[in-house]
C-alpha positions as CSV (number, residue, x, y, z in Angstrom):
1,X,-6.0,-29.1,10.8
2,X,-8.7,-29.5,8.2
3,X,-11.2,-27.8,10.5
4,X,-9.0,-24.7,11.0
5,X,-8.1,-23.2,7.6
6,X,-6.9,-19.9,9.2
7,X,-4.4,-21.8,11.4
8,X,-3.1,-23.7,8.3
9,X,-2.7,-20.5,6.5
10,X,-0.7,-18.9,9.3
11,X,1.5,-22.0,9.6
12,X,2.2,-22.0,5.9
13,X,2.8,-18.3,5.2
14,X,3.8,-17.2,8.7
15,X,7.2,-15.7,8.1
16,X,6.3,-14.0,4.8
17,X,3.1,-12.6,6.5
18,X,5.1,-11.3,9.4
19,X,7.5,-9.6,7.1
20,X,4.7,-8.0,5.1
21,X,2.9,-6.8,8.3
22,X,6.2,-5.3,9.5
23,X,6.7,-3.5,6.2
24,X,3.2,-2.1,6.3
25,X,3.5,-1.0,9.9
26,X,6.8,0.7,9.2
27,X,5.4,2.5,6.2
28,X,2.5,3.8,8.3
29,X,4.7,5.0,11.1
30,X,7.0,6.8,8.7
31,X,4.0,8.3,6.8
32,X,2.4,9.6,10.0
33,X,5.7,10.9,11.5
34,X,6.8,12.5,8.2
35,X,4.6,15.6,8.7
36,X,6.1,16.3,12.1
37,X,9.7,15.2,11.7
38,X,10.5,15.3,8.0
39,X,13.6,13.5,6.9
40,X,14.4,12.7,10.5
41,X,11.5,10.2,10.5
42,X,13.7,7.9,8.4
43,X,15.8,7.3,11.5
44,X,12.8,5.4,12.9
45,X,12.7,2.8,10.1
46,X,15.2,0.2,11.5
47,X,13.7,0.3,15.0
48,X,10.0,0.1,13.9
49,X,10.8,-2.6,11.3
50,X,12.6,-4.8,13.9
51,X,10.0,-4.3,16.6
52,X,7.0,-4.9,14.3
53,X,8.6,-8.0,12.8
54,X,9.4,-9.3,16.2
55,X,5.8,-8.8,17.3
56,X,4.3,-10.4,14.2
57,X,6.7,-13.3,14.3
58,X,6.0,-14.0,18.0
59,X,2.3,-14.3,17.1
60,X,3.1,-16.9,14.4
61,X,5.3,-18.8,16.8
62,X,2.5,-18.9,19.4
63,X,0.1,-20.3,16.8
64,X,2.8,-22.9,15.9
65,X,3.1,-23.9,19.6
66,X,-0.6,-24.1,20.1
67,X,-1.2,-26.2,17.0
68,X,1.6,-28.6,18.0
69,X,0.1,-29.1,21.4
70,X,-3.4,-29.6,20.0
71,X,-2.4,-31.8,17.1
């Protein structure tokens, strides 16, 4: 793993990174939809947050599986 510092970083901070990415994506979606939907855009928060965390966490898990197979 010494040759791949990016993979080491993903393995170490994967869950926290996935949560931060999910929060950023959710904030962007709400900010974009706010001008069109107003307060109703807040209804999107749980769905976007769950979906974006799922997608980011699945990327982290794929990296974990690949590094276990290679290592």
